[in-house]
Backbone as a chain_set.jsonl record, in Angstrom:
{"seq": "MKKTTSPPIQRGFALLESLIAIVVMALGILGILGLQMRTLTNTQTSLYRAQAIRLIEDLNERLIANPNAFLSANSYLTEWKKTPSSQVNCNNTACGYTELAAFDIERWKAQVGNTLPNGNASVFYAEDEPQAENRRQLGVMISWRENESGDADEDYLKAINASTGSGEAESCPEGQTCHLQFIPVVARCAPYFAGTNVQIFCPGS", "coords": {"N": [[0.815, -1.033, -0.058], [0.442, 2.078, -1.228], [2.199, 4.994, 0.343], [0.45, 7.901, 0.747], [1.415, 11.439, 0.427], [0.561, 14.515, 1.557], [0.493, 17.928, -0.25], [2.591, 20.32, 0.542], [2.03, 22.965, 2.928], [1.029, 26.321, 2.11], [2.063, 29.349, 4.029], [1.73, 32.462, 4.865], [0.351, 34.127, 3.127], [-1.792, 36.129, 4.093], [-0.117, 37.83, 5.464], [1.257, 38.747, 3.52], [-0.422, 40.075, 1.619], [-1.471, 42.165, 3.491], [0.908, 43.776, 4.013], [0.907, 44.789, 1.157], [-1.457, 46.064, 0.943], [-0.964, 48.058, 2.883], [1.389, 49.322, 1.739], [0.184, 50.64, -0.535], [-1.656, 52.152, 0.62], [-0.488, 53.848, 1.986], [0.897, 55.306, -0.334], [-1.423, 56.509, -1.317], [-1.889, 58.281, 0.578], [0.491, 59.857, 0.921], [0.094, 60.998, -1.88], [-2.245, 62.591, -1.475], [-1.227, 64.315, 0.403], [0.616, 65.568, -1.16], [-0.576, 66.973, -2.973], [-1.976, 68.685, -1.183], [-0.034, 70.081, -0.271], [0.677, 71.264, -2.471], [-1.411, 72.799, -3.137], [-1.578, 74.853, -1.063], [0.626, 76.301, -1.511], [0.17, 77.477, -3.501], [-1.981, 79.227, -2.772], [-0.535, 80.719, -0.835], [1.133, 81.995, -2.86], [-0.889, 83.59, -4.095], [-1.725, 85.138, -2.028], [0.247, 86.606, -1.483], [0.61, 87.898, -4.098], [-1.624, 89.328, -4.229], [-1.058, 91.207, -1.915], [1.06, 92.544, -2.842], [-0.422, 93.967, -5.174], [-1.969, 95.574, -3.446], [-0.072, 97.249, -2.338], [0.874, 98.583, -4.564], [-1.259, 99.896, -5.339], [-1.546, 101.642, -2.949], [0.46, 103.086, -3.18], [-0.257, 104.506, -5.662], [-2.397, 105.794, -4.26], [-1.18, 107.493, -2.937], [0.196, 109.21, -4.68], [-1.867, 110.468, -5.583], [-2.664, 111.988, -3.56], [-0.917, 113.714, -3.31], [-0.208, 117.049, -3.858], [0.964, 117.991, -6.253], [1.967, 115.828, -7.81], [2.976, 115.315, -10.388], [5.264, 116.997, -11.376], [7.126, 116.542, -9.695], [7.535, 114.174, -10.141], [10.028, 112.67, -10.41], [11.236, 112.408, -7.949], [9.943, 110.145, -6.936], [10.85, 107.974, -8.317], [13.026, 105.013, -7.711], [15.502, 102.383, -7.115], [15.935, 99.054, -7.215], [18.139, 98.539, -5.251], [18.485, 100.747, -3.882], [17.902, 102.876, -1.193], [15.475, 105.007, -0.371], [15.351, 108.105, 1.413], [14.29, 110.647, 3.287], [14.318, 113.782, 4.223], [12.501, 115.289, 5.876], [9.892, 114.969, 8.023], [7.078, 114.436, 7.144], [4.916, 113.868, 8.684], [4.71, 115.358, 10.88], [5.413, 117.742, 9.787], [5.029, 120.707, 7.813], [5.059, 120.045, 4.194], [6.453, 120.617, 0.982], [5.23, 119.724, -2.114], [7.408, 118.137, -3.674], [8.998, 117.309, -1.274], [7.152, 116.196, -0.018], [7.008, 113.887, -1.874], [9.218, 112.394, -1.793], [9.59, 111.814, 1.097], [7.08, 110.307, 0.847], [7.839, 108.001, -0.688], [10.374, 107.001, 0.715], [8.614, 105.802, 2.987], [6.998, 104.478, 1.79], [8.384, 102.406, 0.621], [9.693, 100.995, 2.745], [7.484, 100.097, 3.736], [6.947, 98.138, 1.884], [9.127, 96.217, 2.271], [8.451, 95.276, 4.585], [6.2, 94.05, 4.618], [6.248, 92.008, 2.506], [7.873, 88.779, 2.244], [11.295, 89.321, 2.264], [10.921, 91.561, 0.741], [10.853, 93.967, -1.917], [11.389, 96.773, -4.0], [10.879, 98.654, -7.541], [10.751, 101.5, -8.964], [9.986, 103.327, -11.902], [10.052, 105.264, -15.005], [7.502, 104.423, -17.607], [8.162, 103.356, -20.727], [6.86, 103.994, -23.074], [6.59, 106.762, -23.185], [8.552, 108.735, -23.758], [9.244, 111.766, -23.763], [10.381, 113.976, -21.47], [8.547, 116.031, -20.467], [6.361, 115.179, -20.651], [5.89, 112.928, -19.238], [3.755, 110.698, -17.736], [2.75, 108.448, -16.268], [4.074, 105.788, -14.189], [6.144, 103.191, -13.748], [5.772, 100.156, -11.744], [7.54, 97.591, -10.042], [7.227, 95.181, -7.964], [9.019, 92.722, -6.018], [9.159, 89.535, -4.168], [10.251, 87.001, -2.205], [9.692, 83.56, -2.534], [8.483, 80.735, -0.531], [9.283, 78.157, -1.362], [11.698, 76.445, -3.51], [10.89, 76.0, -5.732], [9.671, 75.223, -9.382], [11.73, 75.913, -12.119], [10.006, 76.246, -14.493], [7.812, 76.928, -13.778], [5.111, 79.295, -13.978], [4.772, 81.669, -12.269], [7.273, 82.028, -11.703], [8.584, 82.861, -13.677], [10.898, 85.133, -15.436], [10.025, 88.422, -15.469], [10.084, 91.224, -17.373], [10.63, 94.817, -18.001], [10.249, 97.589, -20.068], [12.135, 100.395, -19.728], [11.79, 104.278, -19.22], [14.163, 105.211, -20.033], [15.138, 103.55, -21.996], [16.693, 101.366, -20.951], [16.285, 97.985, -19.755], [14.215, 96.764, -17.268], [14.36, 94.231, -14.86], [12.933, 91.41, -13.212], [14.814, 90.491, -10.259], [16.924, 88.096, -9.636], [15.864, 84.655, -8.679], [13.662, 85.665, -7.425], [9.875, 86.481, -7.03], [7.666, 88.369, -8.916], [5.931, 91.071, -9.511], [4.34, 93.26, -11.812], [3.091, 96.694, -12.461], [1.585, 99.384, -13.924], [0.841, 102.896, -13.073], [-0.828, 105.818, -13.133], [0.505, 109.068, -13.057], [-0.534, 111.502, -11.729], [-1.872, 115.198, -12.089], [-2.899, 117.221, -10.42], [-2.041, 120.082, -9.83], [-1.021, 122.126, -12.403], [1.912, 123.35, -14.541], [2.462, 126.543, -15.677], [3.969, 128.737, -17.953], [5.195, 131.841, -17.124], [5.922, 134.308, -18.577], [9.686, 133.999, -18.042], [9.641, 132.39, -15.918], [8.163, 129.362, -14.397], [5.24, 128.925, -13.35], [2.695, 127.707, -11.061], [-0.364, 126.233, -11.225], [-3.156, 125.419, -9.354], [-6.483, 123.823, -9.646], [-8.903, 125.378, -7.989], [-7.786, 126.919, -5.948]], "CA": [[0.019, -0.007, -0.059], [1.578, 3.261, -0.961], [2.036, 6.092, 1.117], [0.317, 9.127, 0.117], [1.995, 12.648, 0.926], [-0.061, 15.686, 1.094], [1.31, 19.2, -0.483], [3.241, 21.252, 1.774], [0.777, 23.94, 3.235], [1.982, 27.669, 1.9], [1.765, 30.272, 4.576], [2.181, 34.036, 4.892], [-0.401, 35.162, 2.284], [-2.597, 37.155, 4.806], [0.987, 38.868, 5.863], [1.966, 39.616, 2.155], [-1.814, 41.048, 1.414], [-1.397, 43.107, 4.239], [1.952, 44.761, 3.317], [0.623, 45.461, -0.096], [-2.465, 47.197, 1.396], [-0.195, 49.242, 3.741], [2.07, 50.036, 1.026], [-0.914, 51.39, -1.497], [-2.395, 53.235, 1.555], [0.692, 54.764, 2.14], [1.273, 55.979, -1.574], [-2.409, 57.247, -1.398], [-1.874, 59.32, 1.754], [1.729, 60.818, 0.201], [-0.425, 61.728, -2.733], [-2.999, 63.643, -0.743], [-0.219, 65.442, 0.995], [1.487, 66.673, -2.104], [-1.529, 68.012, -3.519], [-2.43, 69.987, -0.247], [1.225, 71.259, 0.047], [0.785, 72.346, -3.638], [-2.456, 73.925, -2.94], [-1.08, 75.794, 0.091], [1.505, 76.98, -2.006], [-0.513, 78.363, -4.621], [-2.53, 80.131, -1.939], [0.562, 81.544, -0.475], [1.439, 82.585, -3.988], [-1.971, 84.369, -4.314], [-1.769, 86.066, -1.211], [1.605, 87.705, -1.758], [0.417, 89.012, -5.222], [-2.579, 90.225, -3.806], [-0.465, 92.188, -1.268], [1.91, 93.392, -3.955], [-1.159, 94.735, -5.731], [-2.477, 96.477, -2.563], [1.192, 98.369, -2.098], [0.924, 99.402, -5.759], [-2.653, 100.743, -4.949], [-1.053, 102.669, -1.95], [1.741, 104.018, -3.925], [-0.909, 105.319, -6.314], [-3.317, 106.725, -3.407], [-0.009, 108.705, -2.186], [0.442, 110.137, -5.841], [-3.139, 111.268, -5.868], [-2.81, 112.95, -2.437], [0.126, 114.738, -3.698], [-0.879, 118.388, -4.617], [1.367, 118.124, -7.823], [2.848, 114.551, -8.486], [3.396, 115.299, -11.782], [6.341, 118.062, -11.269], [8.091, 115.982, -8.503], [7.394, 112.22, -10.497], [11.479, 112.155, -10.318], [11.325, 111.876, -6.559], [8.938, 108.664, -6.568], [11.752, 106.908, -8.947], [13.536, 104.334, -7.0], [15.901, 101.285, -7.93], [16.114, 97.89, -6.07], [19.172, 98.523, -4.622], [18.354, 101.978, -3.578], [16.986, 102.995, -0.155], [15.213, 106.38, -0.39], [15.508, 108.75, 2.449], [13.785, 112.056, 3.419], [14.942, 114.638, 5.332], [11.636, 115.829, 6.656], [8.754, 113.902, 8.445], [5.802, 115.193, 6.631], [3.542, 113.839, 9.551], [4.619, 116.604, 11.828], [6.01, 119.539, 9.487], [4.587, 120.921, 6.26], [5.843, 119.933, 3.109], [5.996, 120.938, -0.481], [5.063, 118.69, -2.803], [8.765, 117.402, -3.574], [9.459, 116.793, -0.01], [6.208, 114.597, 0.495], [7.029, 112.702, -2.761], [10.402, 111.762, -0.744], [8.726, 111.05, 2.409], [5.96, 108.994, 0.551], [8.556, 106.945, -1.465], [10.681, 106.302, 1.881], [7.781, 105.144, 3.724], [6.162, 103.187, 1.12], [9.433, 101.09, 0.377], [9.853, 100.115, 3.792], [6.386, 99.214, 4.162], [7.146, 96.98, 0.824], [9.862, 95.24, 3.299], [7.8, 94.89, 6.171], [4.835, 93.443, 4.112], [6.459, 90.641, 1.984], [9.435, 88.383, 2.587], [12.538, 89.538, 1.241], [10.274, 92.389, -0.36], [11.762, 95.263, -2.631], [10.495, 97.61, -5.198], [11.815, 99.547, -8.284], [9.492, 102.414, -9.622], [10.592, 103.738, -12.956], [8.986, 105.791, -16.116], [7.241, 103.896, -18.547], [9.063, 103.628, -22.142], [6.288, 104.648, -24.373], [6.563, 108.33, -22.897], [10.005, 109.55, -24.038], [9.86, 113.064, -23.441], [10.122, 114.082, -19.982], [7.64, 116.924, -20.123], [4.796, 114.272, -20.809], [5.596, 111.496, -18.726], [2.447, 110.928, -16.837], [2.98, 106.907, -16.229], [5.347, 105.107, -13.721], [6.351, 101.411, -13.817], [6.194, 99.854, -10.151], [7.633, 96.301, -9.94], [7.274, 94.382, -6.67], [9.549, 91.598, -5.763], [9.369, 89.004, -2.949], [11.032, 85.382, -2.268], [8.64, 82.286, -2.229], [9.142, 79.854, 0.556], [9.84, 76.942, -1.932], [12.554, 76.682, -4.631], [9.79, 76.14, -7.169], [10.327, 74.772, -10.657], [11.759, 77.35, -13.189], [9.036, 76.235, -15.498], [6.453, 77.587, -13.066], [4.44, 80.755, -14.484], [4.906, 82.738, -11.401], [8.824, 82.201, -11.266], [9.247, 83.264, -14.766], [11.352, 86.524, -15.271], [9.212, 89.614, -15.656], [11.079, 92.393, -17.771], [10.043, 95.989, -18.543], [11.478, 98.513, -20.914], [11.845, 101.927, -18.703], [11.984, 105.324, -20.075], [15.641, 105.572, -20.293], [15.585, 102.49, -22.836], [16.998, 100.138, -20.552], [15.357, 96.965, -19.337], [13.855, 96.544, -15.736], [14.003, 92.819, -14.731], [13.244, 90.959, -11.871], [15.748, 90.03, -9.323], [17.153, 86.315, -10.005], [15.24, 83.832, -7.513], [12.651, 86.3, -6.734], [9.019, 86.631, -8.006], [7.445, 89.791, -9.283], [4.496, 91.578, -9.957], [4.639, 94.623, -12.586], [2.019, 97.305, -12.981], [1.952, 100.759, -13.999], [0.159, 103.666, -12.678], [-0.971, 107.243, -13.554], [1.085, 110.317, -12.571], [-1.969, 112.718, -11.564], [-1.189, 116.395, -11.922], [-3.654, 118.403, -9.844], [-1.69, 121.259, -10.167], [-0.537, 122.245, -13.604], [2.721, 124.403, -14.541], [2.399, 127.019, -16.917], [4.838, 129.579, -18.036], [4.535, 133.145, -17.202], [7.639, 135.257, -18.889], [10.78, 133.122, -18.197], [9.543, 131.931, -14.794], [7.777, 128.519, -14.513], [4.244, 129.124, -12.291], [2.251, 126.619, -10.847], [-1.904, 126.868, -11.26], [-3.945, 124.518, -8.924], [-7.796, 124.381, -9.622], [-9.881, 125.63, -6.498], [-7.012, 127.176, -4.769]], "C": [[0.798, 1.176, 0.041], [0.967, 4.252, -0.081], [1.843, 7.505, 0.532], [1.014, 10.662, 1.027], [0.843, 13.956, 0.541], [0.839, 17.305, 0.862], [1.624, 19.999, 0.66], [2.198, 22.833, 1.767], [1.673, 25.47, 3.085], [1.071, 28.669, 2.974], [2.06, 31.718, 4.088], [1.207, 34.803, 3.757], [-0.98, 36.437, 2.906], [-1.338, 38.265, 5.106], [1.096, 39.798, 4.452], [0.941, 40.411, 1.618], [-1.782, 42.214, 2.318], [0.098, 44.152, 3.945], [1.613, 45.353, 2.191], [-0.342, 46.477, 0.053], [-1.643, 48.491, 1.909], [0.651, 50.228, 2.656], [1.137, 51.235, 0.054], [-1.56, 52.247, -0.867], [-1.539, 54.276, 1.542], [0.903, 55.69, 0.79], [0.113, 56.993, -1.954], [-2.547, 58.571, -0.642], [-0.69, 60.352, 1.314], [0.897, 61.791, -1.03], [-1.223, 62.793, -2.516], [-2.15, 64.717, -0.231], [0.409, 66.001, 0.102], [0.681, 67.426, -2.628], [-2.259, 69.135, -2.439], [-1.505, 70.774, -0.098], [1.18, 72.121, -1.203], [-0.582, 73.504, -3.508], [-2.273, 75.206, -1.898], [0.032, 76.449, -0.595], [1.034, 77.736, -2.934], [-1.412, 79.195, -3.825], [-2.115, 81.01, -1.405], [0.905, 82.583, -1.393], [0.297, 83.778, -4.163], [-2.109, 85.562, -3.443], [-0.673, 86.913, -1.351], [1.426, 88.4, -2.72], [-0.408, 89.919, -4.795], [-2.158, 91.389, -2.907], [0.508, 92.93, -2.069], [0.899, 94.113, -4.577], [-1.84, 95.771, -4.735], [-1.473, 97.457, -2.25], [1.052, 98.882, -3.384], [-0.301, 100.259, -5.674], [-2.243, 101.828, -3.95], [-0.334, 103.675, -2.482], [0.921, 105.215, -4.821], [-1.69, 106.362, -5.708], [-2.099, 108.101, -3.131], [0.037, 109.678, -3.427], [-0.772, 110.975, -6.1], [-3.319, 112.328, -4.759], [-1.975, 114.063, -2.65], [-0.172, 115.8, -4.254], [-0.278, 118.453, -6.116], [2.459, 116.758, -7.879], [3.426, 114.572, -9.559], [4.875, 116.146, -12.085], [7.693, 117.43, -10.237], [7.917, 114.39, -8.961], [8.97, 111.864, -10.185], [11.695, 111.603, -8.635], [10.972, 110.514, -6.297], [9.972, 107.447, -7.471], [12.723, 106.153, -7.724], [14.04, 102.972, -7.505], [15.948, 100.161, -6.841], [17.15, 97.891, -4.866], [19.377, 100.099, -3.704], [17.406, 102.136, -2.318], [16.567, 104.511, 0.041], [14.833, 106.788, 1.023], [15.207, 110.159, 2.308], [14.387, 112.911, 4.367], [13.654, 115.341, 6.351], [10.574, 114.909, 6.982], [7.552, 114.694, 8.173], [4.48, 114.777, 7.614], [3.502, 114.686, 10.593], [5.059, 117.759, 11.58], [5.198, 119.359, 8.131], [5.202, 120.787, 5.423], [5.6, 120.15, 1.769], [5.997, 119.814, -1.198], [6.436, 117.641, -3.253], [9.094, 116.725, -2.397], [8.539, 115.804, 0.454], [6.358, 113.961, -0.446], [8.193, 111.878, -1.982], [10.036, 111.053, 0.256], [7.916, 109.862, 1.947], [6.871, 107.791, 0.073], [9.515, 105.995, -0.361], [9.86, 105.482, 2.49], [7.09, 104.272, 2.96], [6.973, 101.988, 0.649], [9.525, 100.513, 1.572], [8.781, 99.545, 4.341], [6.117, 97.982, 3.084], [8.113, 95.806, 1.628], [9.178, 94.642, 3.996], [6.685, 93.869, 5.687], [5.269, 91.882, 3.428], [7.842, 90.386, 2.172], [10.385, 88.57, 1.637], [11.875, 90.892, 0.392], [10.997, 93.614, -0.666], [10.879, 95.926, -3.677], [11.397, 98.461, -6.151], [10.357, 100.379, -8.98], [10.536, 102.905, -10.961], [9.559, 104.194, -14.027], [8.966, 104.484, -17.014], [8.022, 104.06, -20.033], [8.215, 104.187, -22.906], [6.024, 106.204, -24.148], [7.94, 108.694, -22.749], [10.141, 110.861, -23.677], [9.024, 113.258, -21.992], [8.809, 114.932, -19.412], [5.972, 116.022, -20.282], [4.767, 113.133, -20.109], [4.822, 111.287, -17.591], [2.019, 109.068, -16.47], [4.242, 106.262, -15.514], [4.972, 103.591, -13.613], [6.443, 101.063, -12.489], [6.264, 98.494, -10.374], [8.003, 96.092, -8.521], [7.896, 93.218, -6.761], [9.299, 91.088, -4.332], [9.998, 87.171, -2.987], [9.916, 84.297, -1.659], [9.484, 81.675, -1.512], [9.692, 78.526, -0.012], [10.781, 77.702, -2.897], [11.674, 76.764, -5.678], [10.716, 75.261, -8.322], [10.531, 75.837, -11.591], [10.751, 77.349, -14.394], [7.59, 76.984, -15.076], [6.283, 79.142, -13.369], [4.821, 81.65, -13.755], [6.747, 82.987, -10.804], [9.605, 82.652, -12.306], [9.853, 84.822, -14.878], [10.567, 87.361, -15.987], [10.343, 90.891, -16.241], [10.095, 93.474, -18.387], [10.996, 97.017, -18.909], [11.268, 100.069, -19.809], [12.087, 102.985, -19.953], [13.122, 105.782, -20.829], [15.958, 104.415, -21.73], [16.254, 101.13, -22.482], [15.728, 99.41, -19.995], [15.344, 96.837, -17.742], [13.584, 95.34, -15.387], [13.963, 92.593, -13.146], [14.189, 90.343, -11.373], [15.792, 88.39, -9.471], [16.608, 85.761, -8.525], [13.853, 84.474, -6.724], [11.198, 86.081, -7.549], [8.34, 87.978, -7.789], [5.962, 90.088, -9.65], [4.768, 93.111, -10.452], [3.162, 95.16, -12.786], [2.279, 98.65, -13.163], [0.684, 101.685, -13.728], [0.094, 104.979, -13.028], [0.051, 108.306, -12.714], [-0.104, 111.562, -12.326], [-1.235, 114.226, -11.202], [-2.762, 117.061, -11.826], [-3.632, 119.782, -9.78], [-0.86, 121.005, -11.5], [0.588, 123.737, -13.869], [2.4, 125.134, -15.681], [3.348, 128.262, -16.772], [4.402, 131.11, -18.082], [6.048, 134.131, -17.44], [8.634, 133.872, -18.884], [10.57, 132.299, -16.711], [8.239, 130.925, -15.083], [6.563, 128.744, -13.202], [3.317, 127.709, -12.354], [0.514, 126.857, -10.4], [-2.724, 125.448, -10.455], [-5.607, 124.898, -8.839], [-8.312, 124.465, -8.112], [-8.922, 126.195, -5.703], [-6.842, 128.743, -5.123]], "O": [[1.593, 1.436, 0.945], [-0.217, 4.414, 0.213], [2.723, 8.167, -0.017], [0.987, 10.719, 2.257], [0.426, 14.219, -0.588], [1.664, 17.726, 1.673], [0.862, 20.24, 1.595], [1.816, 23.512, 0.814], [2.688, 25.741, 3.728], [-0.149, 28.819, 2.916], [2.58, 31.986, 3.004], [1.348, 36.01, 3.563], [-0.778, 37.563, 2.452], [-1.574, 39.467, 4.986], [1.047, 41.019, 4.305], [1.291, 41.477, 1.112], [-2.096, 43.297, 1.825], [-0.043, 45.341, 3.662], [1.977, 46.523, 2.08], [-0.249, 47.572, -0.502], [-1.684, 49.629, 1.442], [0.642, 51.459, 2.649], [1.403, 52.436, -0.013], [-2.107, 53.158, -1.489], [-1.791, 55.417, 1.156], [1.081, 56.89, 0.996], [0.308, 58.005, -2.628], [-3.093, 59.608, -1.017], [-0.904, 61.564, 1.35], [1.021, 63.013, -1.112], [-1.089, 63.839, -3.151], [-2.386, 65.906, -0.446], [0.898, 67.085, 0.421], [1.017, 68.591, -2.839], [-2.903, 70.134, -2.759], [-1.689, 71.964, 0.157], [1.49, 73.312, -1.22], [-0.602, 74.711, -3.752], [-2.796, 76.313, -2.023], [0.382, 77.435, 0.053], [1.622, 78.794, -3.157], [-1.649, 80.204, -4.489], [-2.74, 82.06, -1.256], [1.006, 83.767, -1.072], [0.717, 84.915, -4.376], [-2.468, 86.678, -3.816], [-0.903, 88.122, -1.302], [1.878, 89.544, -2.668], [-0.174, 91.126, -4.868], [-2.742, 92.466, -3.022], [0.658, 94.115, -1.77], [1.279, 95.283, -4.628], [-2.265, 96.815, -5.231], [-1.887, 98.554, -1.878], [1.147, 100.104, -3.266], [-0.181, 101.437, -6.011], [-2.653, 102.964, -4.187], [-0.468, 104.884, -2.292], [1.2, 106.414, -4.811], [-1.818, 107.491, -6.183], [-2.273, 109.32, -3.159], [-0.077, 110.886, -3.219], [-0.723, 112.028, -6.735], [-3.974, 113.357, -4.93], [-2.236, 115.199, -2.254], [-0.502, 115.619, -5.426], [-0.942, 118.902, -7.05], [3.678, 116.895, -7.988], [4.411, 113.861, -9.757], [5.52, 115.828, -13.084], [8.855, 117.826, -10.143], [8.157, 113.484, -8.163], [9.175, 110.751, -9.702], [12.238, 110.552, -8.295], [11.615, 109.799, -5.528], [9.843, 106.236, -7.288], [13.113, 106.883, -6.812], [13.287, 102.323, -8.232], [15.996, 100.456, -5.647], [16.984, 97.349, -3.773], [20.353, 100.376, -3.007], [16.284, 101.631, -2.329], [17.369, 105.231, 0.634], [14.154, 106.065, 1.753], [15.706, 110.849, 1.42], [14.976, 112.443, 5.342], [13.912, 115.839, 7.447], [10.348, 114.018, 6.164], [7.113, 115.533, 8.961], [3.333, 115.189, 7.436], [2.467, 114.848, 11.24], [5.209, 118.679, 12.384], [4.84, 118.332, 7.556], [6.262, 121.403, 5.537], [4.478, 119.861, 1.351], [6.774, 118.905, -0.905], [6.336, 116.422, -3.114], [9.476, 115.557, -2.475], [8.843, 114.814, 1.12], [5.753, 112.914, -0.216], [7.969, 110.727, -1.608], [10.128, 109.828, 0.332], [7.971, 108.732, 2.432], [6.605, 106.655, 0.467], [9.551, 104.764, -0.377], [10.262, 104.325, 2.618], [6.574, 103.286, 3.488], [6.512, 100.886, 0.352], [9.426, 99.287, 1.509], [8.848, 98.686, 5.221], [5.319, 97.067, 3.287], [7.81, 94.614, 1.567], [9.248, 93.416, 4.079], [6.352, 92.931, 6.412], [4.735, 90.824, 3.762], [8.763, 91.199, 2.254], [10.387, 88.141, 0.483], [12.44, 91.186, -0.661], [11.66, 94.227, 0.171], [9.78, 95.52, -4.053], [12.464, 98.933, -5.758], [9.285, 99.9, -9.352], [11.76, 102.798, -10.883], [8.428, 103.711, -14.066], [9.899, 103.703, -17.196], [8.461, 105.187, -20.264], [8.722, 105.055, -23.616], [5.28, 106.815, -24.915], [8.425, 108.941, -21.645], [11.243, 111.173, -23.228], [7.908, 112.979, -21.555], [8.193, 114.714, -18.369], [4.823, 116.375, -20.017], [3.835, 112.337, -20.22], [5.213, 111.687, -16.494], [0.844, 108.701, -16.498], [5.316, 106.188, -16.111], [3.894, 103.019, -13.453], [7.302, 101.712, -11.892], [5.265, 97.966, -10.861], [8.915, 96.698, -7.96], [7.422, 92.47, -7.616], [9.217, 91.874, -3.388], [10.012, 86.428, -3.969], [9.444, 84.296, -0.522], [10.712, 81.759, -1.54], [10.443, 77.826, 0.668], [10.824, 78.909, -3.133], [11.781, 77.666, -6.508], [11.864, 74.819, -8.267], [9.622, 76.62, -11.865], [10.674, 78.301, -15.17], [6.663, 77.423, -15.758], [7.098, 80.02, -13.084], [5.291, 82.63, -14.332], [7.248, 83.719, -9.95], [10.816, 82.861, -12.243], [9.177, 85.705, -14.351], [10.376, 87.085, -17.171], [11.255, 91.35, -15.554], [9.088, 93.23, -19.052], [12.081, 97.311, -18.406], [10.223, 100.511, -19.332], [12.411, 102.765, -21.12], [13.162, 106.463, -21.854], [16.992, 104.546, -22.385], [16.4, 100.143, -23.203], [14.6, 99.868, -19.807], [16.38, 96.816, -17.077], [12.388, 95.095, -15.545], [14.544, 93.16, -12.22], [14.586, 89.426, -12.092], [14.819, 87.637, -9.417], [16.867, 86.31, -7.454], [13.214, 83.992, -5.789], [11.268, 85.546, -8.656], [8.404, 88.61, -6.735], [5.085, 89.303, -10.011], [5.265, 93.987, -9.745], [2.22, 94.455, -13.146], [3.232, 99.128, -12.549], [-0.422, 101.303, -14.111], [1.213, 105.417, -13.298], [0.208, 108.036, -11.523], [-0.204, 112.492, -13.126], [-0.355, 114.423, -10.364], [-3.545, 117.321, -12.74], [-4.584, 120.559, -9.705], [-0.187, 119.996, -11.71], [0.273, 124.879, -13.533], [2.062, 124.52, -16.693], [3.528, 128.782, -15.671], [3.53, 131.569, -18.82], [6.911, 134.484, -16.637], [8.4, 132.881, -19.576], [11.483, 131.524, -16.426], [7.332, 131.34, -15.804], [7.02, 128.727, -12.059], [3.218, 126.904, -13.28], [0.182, 127.532, -9.426], [-2.825, 124.436, -11.147], [-6.051, 125.873, -8.232], [-8.07, 123.626, -7.244], [-9.155, 125.992, -4.512], [-6.207, 129.481, -4.369]]}, "num_chains": 1, "name": "protein.A"}
């Protein structure tokens, strides 16, 4: 009589299935976390851009408040590496329109640095107004640093360039994110020639 042998019992299938389920679940969780981090990054970028737009609106309001921003437009110009300084505190002392412009750009650029991470700003004349007497538009470029290194192909990290009134290109600093906007230079007071002297006429004054 032959002795029959039963096939060997295979063990460990339940453990293998559990390991596969854990791996699949971990991959799913990592995917969800990556998507959430990407959403938070986009939200933060949108917040910084909204703050940059508000800062430019603030500068525009300062121009409107200046009795003659047109004649003092040069005082609003500033470069990336330039730190404006005014000699008079216009909050405590009566200022002329040129002094007010210097005071405004000093306070405004400091506000940019305090509002945005590594925030900076450049204000320049727009290229399409080559005549100094007719320049009524300023280009404002605000830069800040994103918290992530980012991909060079990302739209918000691509270089922004603008041509200035001097024909030179104003570029976004390397490694920074920038927002560019143009604002009008309001002339509430207008210059007119009275003989050889330039007089200022302010409507309503």
